[in-house]
N, C-alpha and C positions, 0 to 999 in steps of 0.2 A: 184486270185482277188487282186486288188491293194487296200491296206489299206490307211488310211488317211495320206496325206503328210502335215506336219506342215509348211514346207517352201522348196522352190526349188530356187536355184540361179546358174547362170553361172559364172564360173571362168576360163576365156579363153576357152579352149576346154573341160573343165571338167564341169560336172553337179553335184552340191552338193544338196542332198535331205535330209531333216531332218524329221525323222519319229519316232513314239513312240517305235517301235521295229524293228531294222534293220534286224534281222534274218528272221522275218516274211515278211518283205517288199521286200527283194531282188528279189524273183521270180516274184512278181507282177510288180515291176518296170522294170525288164528286159523284161517281156512279153509286157508291155504297150509300151515301147520304140521300141521293135521289130515290133509290130503291126503298129507303126507309121513310120516304115522304117528307124529307127535310129540304126546304127550298134554299138555294144559295143566291146571294147577291154577287159574290166574287170569291175567288180562291187565289191566294197570293203567297209567295215566299217572303219571309221577313228574316232579317239577320238575328242570330241568337242574342239574347240579353246576357248580361254578366251572370245573372241568376241561373239561366239555362246552362251556361258553360260550367258554373260551379257544380250544379247538380249532376251534370254529365260526368265530370271528373270524379266526384264522390262515388257515383255508381261504378265507374270504371275501376277505381281502387278497390271497392268492395268485391267486384267480380274477380279481380286478380288475386285477392286474398282467399276467396273461396276455392279457386283453382289450385292455389299453393297449399291449402290445408289438406 
């Protein structure tokens, strides 16, 4: 079962998926892509970039403001 994807982006021929728990999501992502006819060479976890951390923080702040309003 594919868990919630927080964000998916294409970087050339790479697909970056941001998920709450990469270990839990790998099988679901691989299965979903295979079912859609997308072949994979590999699937791996990478550390978040500074940009990833910044965007996550901005989104977290926006969500907290929505809840407070």
